[in-house]
C-alpha positions in Angstrom: 12.4 -16.1 2.7 12.3 -12.4 3.7 11.4 -11.6 7.2 10.2 -8.1 8.1 10.1 -7.2 11.8 8.2 -4.0 12.6 9.1 -2.0 15.6 6.4 -0.6 17.9 6.3 1.4 21.0 2.8 1.2 22.5 0.4 1.8 19.7 3.0 3.5 17.4 4.9 1.9 14.6 8.2 3.6 14.2 10.4 1.3 12.1 11.2 -2.1 10.7 14.0 -4.5 9.7 14.0 -6.5 6.6 16.3 -9.5 6.2 16.7 -12.4 3.8 16.0 -13.1 0.1 12.4 -13.9 -0.8 13.5 -16.6 -3.2 10.3 -16.1 -5.2 12.3 -15.6 -8.5 15.8 -15.4 -9.9 18.0 -12.6 -8.7 17.1 -9.5 -10.7 13.8 -11.0 -11.8 12.1 -11.4 -8.4 8.9 -9.4 -8.4 8.2 -9.9 -4.7 11.7 -8.6 -3.8 11.2 -5.6 -6.2 7.8 -4.9 -4.6 9.4 -4.9 -1.1 12.2 -2.7 -2.2 9.9 -0.2 -3.9 7.6 0.0 -0.9 10.6 0.5 1.5 11.9 3.4 -0.6 8.5 4.9 -0.8 8.3 4.9 3.1 11.7 6.5 3.4 11.1 9.2 0.8 7.6 10.0 2.1 8.9 10.5 5.6 11.9 12.6 4.6 10.4 14.6 1.7 6.6 14.7 2.2 6.6 14.9 6.0 9.9 16.7 6.5 11.0 14.3 9.2 14.3 12.5 9.8 14.4 8.9 9.0 17.4 6.7 9.8 18.1 3.8 7.4 20.8 1.3 6.7 21.1 -0.9 3.7 23.6 -3.7 3.7 24.3 -4.4 0.1 25.9 -7.8 0.8 23.2 -9.3 3.0 20.3 -7.0 1.7 19.3 -6.3 5.3 17.5 -3.0 5.6 16.7 -1.2 8.9 14.5 1.8 8.9 13.6 3.9 12.0 11.7 7.2 12.3 11.6 8.8 15.8 9.0 11.3 14.5 6.4 8.5 14.9 6.8 8.6 18.6 5.2 11.2 20.9 8.4 11.7 23.0 10.3 12.8 19.9 7.7 14.6 17.8 5.5 17.3 19.3 3.4 17.8 16.1 0.7 15.2 16.4 -0.1 15.3 12.7 3.4 14.4 11.7 3.6 11.8 14.4 0.4 10.1 13.2 1.4 10.5 9.6 4.8 8.8 10.0 3.5 6.0 12.3 0.5 5.5 10.0 2.6 5.2 7.0 4.7 2.5 8.6 1.6 0.8 9.9 0.1 0.9 6.4 3.3 -1.0 5.1 2.7 -3.6 7.9 -0.9 -4.1 6.7 0.2 -4.2 3.0 2.6 -7.0 3.8 0.0 -8.9 5.8 -2.1 -8.9 2.7 0.9 -10.1 0.6 1.4 -13.0 3.0 -1.9 -14.5 1.9 -0.3 -15.2 -1.6 3.4 -15.4 -0.7 3.4 -17.2 2.7 6.4 -19.4 1.6 8.5 -16.3 0.8 7.5 -13.7 3.3 7.2 -13.5 7.1 6.0 -10.5 9.1 6.4 -9.9 12.8 6.0 -7.1 15.3 8.3 -6.3 18.2 7.7 -4.1 21.1 10.9 -2.0 21.4 11.9 1.3 23.0 14.1 3.7 21.3 
């Protein structure tokens, strides 16, 4: 099972941590794992390239753990409200997308939120 824990500060989503293997399919042929990986890289690239904001991420190749944080989603780090809401909204959209996926893949995916200060 893959667990994705989203980080929030107040109403703002600013990051997430993914851990574990979904176990939905064989390694290299797991469509759920591929979907999560693709969505994660979309988030990282959109924040960095489209929104021009810094995003910190670590990918542990051995454990496949991924941690993504974007301070630009938080008012105390980003003065431009449009960027702030765009970054937070993108991460929140990922949360909602995963909540939809849980309906079909509840044995392979768990999603949580955690109130956490940066």
